[in-house]
C-alpha positions in Angstrom: 0.0 0.0 0.0 1.1 3.5 -0.7 1.7 6.1 2.0 -1.3 8.1 0.8 -3.6 5.2 1.2 -2.1 4.4 4.6 -2.7 8.0 5.6 -6.3 7.9 4.3 -6.9 4.7 6.2 -5.5 6.2 9.4 -7.6 9.3 9.1 -10.7 7.2 8.5 -9.9 5.0 11.5 -9.4 8.1 13.7 -12.7 9.6 12.6 -14.5 6.3 13.2 -12.8 6.1 16.7 -14.0 9.6 17.6 -17.5 8.7 16.5 -17.5 5.5 18.5 -16.3 7.4 21.6 -19.0 10.1 21.1 -21.6 7.3 20.9 -20.1 5.9 24.2 -19.1 2.7 22.5 -15.8 2.5 24.3 -15.1 -1.1 23.4 -15.2 -0.3 19.7 -13.2 2.9 20.3 -10.5 0.9 22.1 -10.4 -1.6 19.3 -10.0 1.1 16.8 -7.3 2.8 18.9 -5.4 -0.5 18.9 -5.8 -0.8 15.1 -4.5 2.7 14.6 -1.5 1.9 16.8 -0.9 -1.2 14.8 -1.0 0.7 11.5 1.4 3.3 12.9 3.7 0.6 14.2 3.4 1.6 17.8 2.1 -1.6 19.2 5.4 -2.6 21.0 4.2 -6.2 20.9 7.2 -7.4 19.0 7.7 -10.8 17.5 8.2 -13.8 19.7 11.2 -15.9 18.8 12.4 -19.0 20.7 16.1 -19.3 21.7 18.1 -22.5 21.8 16.4 -23.6 25.1 12.9 -22.9 23.8 12.4 -19.8 25.9 10.6 -17.0 24.2 12.7 -13.9 23.3 10.9 -10.7 22.7 12.1 -8.8 19.6 10.8 -5.4 18.8 11.5 -3.3 15.8 11.2 0.5 16.0 13.0 3.7 15.7 16.1 4.2 17.9 15.9 7.0 20.5 17.6 10.3 19.7 21.3 10.3 20.2 21.6 6.5 19.7 22.1 6.6 16.0 25.4 7.0 14.1 29.1 6.4 14.5 30.4 6.4 18.0 27.0 6.1 19.6 28.2 3.0 21.4 31.2 4.8 22.9 31.1 5.1 26.7 30.7 8.5 28.2 33.9 9.8 29.9 33.7 10.1 33.7 35.6 12.7 35.6 38.5 11.6 37.8 37.8 10.7 41.4 37.8 13.7 43.7 37.2 16.2 40.9 34.7 18.9 41.8 33.0 21.0 39.2 34.3 24.6 39.4 32.0 27.3 40.8 30.2 29.4 38.1 31.4 33.1 38.0 29.1 35.7 39.4 28.7 38.5 36.9 26.9 40.8 39.3 30.1 41.7 41.0 33.0 43.7 39.6 36.1 41.6 39.6 37.9 42.9 36.5 39.9 46.1 36.3 38.7 48.4 33.6 41.0 48.7 30.5 42.9 51.9 29.9 42.1 53.7 33.1 42.4 57.5 32.6 
């Protein structure tokens, strides 16, 4: 299906969900909400795959969170040395600098 037909289907489902909620048919509205989430890919159900021991492994496909894409995204964040204290921010409300070219 094309993205236009997907969008039209989503718009129709959202309108139908709003009509069902307005008619107090909350079961139908919830089913439509789940269908919309499935069309958008937001279900989070994942696919169940069995490992070597037969235990289910949950696999989910989705978009990576911001900052987790690209080269070096798996590099650990540097930690400051032990005992290091962040320096105090300067207070710009006091005059600590001599004026230039005093006449």
